[in-house]
C-alpha positions as CSV (number, residue, x, y, z in Angstrom):
1,M,-40.5,-27.2,0.6
2,K,-43.1,-25.5,2.7
3,A,-42.8,-22.5,5.0
4,A,-45.2,-20.0,6.4
5,P,-45.7,-16.9,4.2
6,E,-44.4,-14.7,7.1
7,A,-41.2,-16.8,7.3
8,Q,-40.7,-16.5,3.6
9,K,-41.2,-12.7,3.8
10,R,-38.5,-12.6,6.5
11,L,-36.1,-13.8,3.8
12,L,-36.4,-10.4,2.2
13,D,-35.3,-8.8,5.5
14,L,-32.4,-11.2,5.6
15,A,-31.5,-10.5,2.0
16,E,-31.6,-6.8,2.8
17,R,-29.1,-7.2,5.6
18,D,-26.9,-9.4,3.4
19,A,-26.9,-6.7,0.7
20,A,-25.9,-4.2,3.3
21,L,-23.0,-6.3,4.5
22,D,-21.9,-6.8,0.9
23,R,-21.9,-3.0,0.4
24,L,-19.9,-2.5,3.6
25,R,-17.4,-5.1,2.5
26,H,-17.1,-3.5,-0.9
27,R,-16.7,-0.1,0.7
28,R,-13.9,-1.5,3.0
29,R,-12.1,-2.9,0.0
30,T,-12.4,0.2,-2.1
31,L,-11.6,3.0,0.3
32,P,-9.8,5.8,-1.6
33,E,-7.1,5.8,1.1
34,L,-6.1,2.2,0.2
35,A,-4.8,3.2,-3.3
36,G,-3.0,6.1,-1.9
37,I,-1.4,4.0,0.9
38,E,-0.2,1.5,-1.6
39,E,1.3,4.1,-3.9
40,Q,2.9,6.0,-1.0
41,S,4.3,2.7,0.5
42,K,5.9,2.0,-2.9
43,Q,7.4,5.5,-3.0
44,L,8.6,5.2,0.5
45,A,10.3,1.9,-0.2
46,Q,11.9,3.4,-3.3
47,V,13.2,6.4,-1.5
48,S,14.5,4.2,1.4
49,T,16.5,2.2,-1.2
50,Q,17.8,5.4,-2.7
51,I,18.9,6.7,0.7
52,I,20.9,3.5,1.3
53,A,22.6,4.0,-2.0
54,A,23.3,7.7,-1.4
55,E,24.6,7.0,2.2
56,T,26.9,4.3,0.8
57,E,28.2,6.7,-1.8
58,A,28.8,9.4,0.8
59,A,30.6,7.0,3.1
60,D,32.8,5.7,0.2
61,L,33.6,9.3,-0.7
62,G,34.4,10.0,2.9
63,R,37.0,7.2,3.0
64,E,38.3,8.3,-0.4
65,Q,38.7,11.8,0.9
66,A,40.5,10.6,4.1
67,K,42.9,8.6,2.0
68,A,43.6,11.5,-0.4
69,E,44.1,13.9,2.6
70,S,46.5,11.3,4.1
71,D,48.4,11.2,0.8
72,V,48.7,15.0,0.9
73,D,50.0,15.0,4.4
74,A,52.6,12.3,3.6
75,V,53.9,14.4,0.6
76,R,53.8,17.6,2.7
77,Q,55.8,16.0,5.5
78,R,58.3,14.6,3.1
79,A,58.7,18.0,1.4
80,E,59.2,19.7,4.8
81,R,61.9,17.2,5.8
82,D,63.7,17.9,2.5
83,R,63.4,21.7,3.1
84,K,64.8,21.3,6.6
85,R,67.7,19.3,5.2
86,L,68.3,22.0,2.5
87,D,68.1,24.8,5.1
88,S,70.3,23.0,7.6
89,G,73.3,23.1,5.3
90,Q,73.9,19.4,5.8
91,V,73.9,18.8,2.0
92,S,77.0,20.5,0.5
93,S,77.4,18.6,-2.8
94,P,76.1,20.7,-5.7
95,K,74.8,17.5,-7.3
96,D,73.0,16.5,-4.1
97,L,71.6,20.0,-3.6
98,A,70.3,20.0,-7.2
99,S,68.7,16.6,-6.6
100,L,67.1,17.7,-3.3
101,Q,65.8,20.9,-4.9
102,S,64.4,18.9,-7.8
103,E,62.7,16.5,-5.4
104,I,61.2,19.4,-3.4
105,T,59.8,20.9,-6.6
106,S,58.4,17.6,-7.7
107,L,56.8,17.1,-4.2
108,Q,55.2,20.5,-4.4
109,R,53.7,19.6,-7.7
110,R,52.5,16.3,-6.4
111,Q,51.0,18.0,-3.3
112,G,49.2,20.5,-5.6
113,D,47.8,17.6,-7.7
114,L,46.7,15.7,-4.6
115,E,45.1,18.8,-3.1
116,E,43.1,19.2,-6.4
117,V,42.0,15.6,-6.0
118,V,40.9,16.3,-2.4
119,L,38.9,19.3,-3.5
120,E,37.2,17.3,-6.3
121,I,36.3,14.5,-3.8
122,M,35.1,17.1,-1.3
123,E,32.8,18.6,-3.9
124,R,31.4,15.1,-4.8
125,R,31.0,14.3,-1.1
126,E,29.2,17.5,-0.5
127,A,26.8,16.7,-3.4
128,A,26.3,13.2,-2.0
129,D,25.6,14.5,1.5
130,T,23.1,17.0,0.1
131,K,21.4,14.2,-1.8
132,V,21.2,12.2,1.4
133,G,19.6,15.1,3.2
134,D,17.1,15.7,0.4
135,L,16.2,12.1,0.3
136,R,15.8,11.9,4.1
137,A,13.5,15.0,4.0
138,E,11.5,13.3,1.2
139,R,11.3,10.1,3.3
140,D,10.1,12.0,6.3
141,E,7.4,13.8,4.3
142,L,6.2,10.6,2.7
143,T,6.2,8.9,6.2
144,G,4.0,11.7,7.5
145,T,1.7,11.5,4.5
146,L,1.5,7.8,4.8
147,S,0.8,7.9,8.5
148,A,-2.0,10.4,8.0
149,A,-3.6,8.2,5.3
150,E,-3.3,5.1,7.5
151,A,-5.0,7.0,10.3
152,R,-7.9,7.9,8.0
153,R,-8.1,4.4,6.7
154,D,-8.2,3.0,10.3
155,E,-10.9,5.5,11.2
156,S,-12.9,4.5,8.2
157,F,-12.3,0.8,8.9
158,A,-13.5,1.3,12.5
159,E,-16.7,3.0,11.3
160,I,-17.4,0.4,8.7
161,D,-16.7,-2.5,11.1
162,K,-19.0,-0.9,13.7
163,D,-21.8,-0.6,11.1
164,A,-21.1,-4.2,9.9
165,G,-21.3,-5.5,13.5
166,Q,-24.7,-3.9,14.0
167,V,-26.0,-5.3,10.7
168,R,-24.7,-8.8,11.6
169,D,-26.5,-8.6,14.9
170,Q,-29.7,-7.6,13.0
171,R,-29.1,-10.4,10.6
172,A,-28.7,-13.0,13.3
173,A,-32.0,-11.9,14.9
174,V,-33.8,-12.2,11.6
175,A,-32.2,-15.6,10.8
176,A,-33.3,-16.9,14.2
177,E,-36.9,-16.4,13.1
178,I,-36.6,-18.4,9.9
179,P,-37.1,-22.2,9.9
180,G,-33.8,-24.2,9.5
181,D,-34.6,-25.9,6.2
182,L,-35.7,-22.6,4.6
183,L,-32.7,-20.8,5.9
184,G,-30.4,-23.6,4.7
185,L,-31.8,-23.3,1.2
186,Y,-31.4,-19.5,1.3
187,E,-27.8,-19.8,2.4
188,K,-27.0,-22.4,-0.3
189,L,-28.5,-20.2,-3.0
190,R,-26.8,-17.1,-1.6
191,E,-23.4,-18.9,-1.7
192,S,-23.9,-19.9,-5.3
193,S,-25.5,-16.7,-6.8
194,G,-24.9,-14.0,-4.2
195,V,-28.6,-13.5,-3.5
196,G,-30.7,-16.2,-1.9
197,A,-34.2,-14.7,-2.2
198,A,-35.9,-11.9,-4.1
199,M,-39.3,-10.3,-4.2
200,L,-41.8,-11.1,-6.9
201,Q,-43.0,-7.6,-7.7
202,G,-45.5,-6.8,-10.5
203,G,-44.8,-10.2,-12.1
204,R,-41.1,-9.6,-12.1
205,C,-38.3,-11.3,-10.2
206,L,-36.3,-8.5,-8.6
207,G,-33.3,-10.9,-8.3
208,C,-32.6,-11.3,-12.0
209,R,-34.9,-8.6,-13.2
210,T,-36.8,-11.1,-15.4
211,T,-40.5,-10.6,-16.1
212,L,-42.2,-13.9,-15.6
213,S,-44.5,-15.4,-18.3
214,I,-48.2,-15.5,-17.9
215,A,-48.0,-19.3,-17.6
216,D,-45.4,-19.1,-14.8
217,L,-47.4,-16.4,-13.0
218,N,-50.6,-18.6,-13.3
219,Q,-48.7,-21.5,-11.9
220,I,-47.4,-19.5,-8.9
221,R,-50.9,-18.0,-8.4
222,A,-52.3,-21.6,-8.1
223,T,-49.5,-22.6,-5.7
224,A,-50.3,-22.7,-2.0
225,A,-49.1,-19.7,0.0
226,D,-46.9,-21.8,2.2
227,E,-45.2,-23.5,-0.8
228,V,-41.7,-22.1,-1.4
229,V,-41.5,-21.1,-5.1
230,R,-38.4,-20.5,-7.2
231,C,-37.6,-18.2,-10.1
232,E,-37.3,-20.4,-13.3
233,E,-34.6,-18.1,-14.6
234,C,-32.2,-17.5,-11.7
235,R,-33.5,-20.2,-9.3
236,R,-33.7,-17.8,-6.4
237,I,-36.5,-18.1,-3.8
238,L,-39.4,-15.9,-5.0
239,V,-41.1,-14.2,-2.1
240,R,-44.7,-13.3,-2.7
241,T,-46.2,-10.1,-1.3
242,P,-49.2,-8.0,-2.1
243,E,-47.0,-6.2,-4.7
244,S,-46.4,-9.5,-6.6
245,G,-49.2,-8.8,-9.2
246,L,-50.8,-12.1,-8.6
């Protein structure tokens, strides 16, 4: 393949823009905020799951407390009815009086036991409500931290994307000055190896950092300036300049 020496040199400008775009893409992928956002998102999801479990527990305890309080009321009302019967004098039989008094005593004990159950449930519910509150506060803090990190990420993305847009415009302008066949070869090589062209500097390929042999250098030296040469080691296009050591 043949191409004017100036066109070949423009490949170095193109490679420089491509390297800049690679650096920007790498920077976008490895922003410090990304790792933090991923970790905070995991923590937020975990806390959200814990909140659902804690809210469910608190709701269950609420229903359990309501049932226990209802049982206390039922026993209290029955005991009150029995006391009214006892106080009214309607029960005159000693046997019935003894039975009624025994039932009232038993109901009082039952009421006391149920009230203890209510107190125990209330304590558990209070602990569950406190846990829900603590988890919600943690969720809110994580949400704020995550939002701030996402805002920093988006700001960095916008800056990187702006720089990348400028570099792409510059690249397009350079590519427009390169003959189609030479540009096609460059793009093919770039796709396969990441770099399509490299400078020959001081007898060394700056693409693979290989120092060329004297025989290879002599061969390149004897090659016409408009002939496109390739590195024997990495197969990239070798661009000759006054710094090539030829």
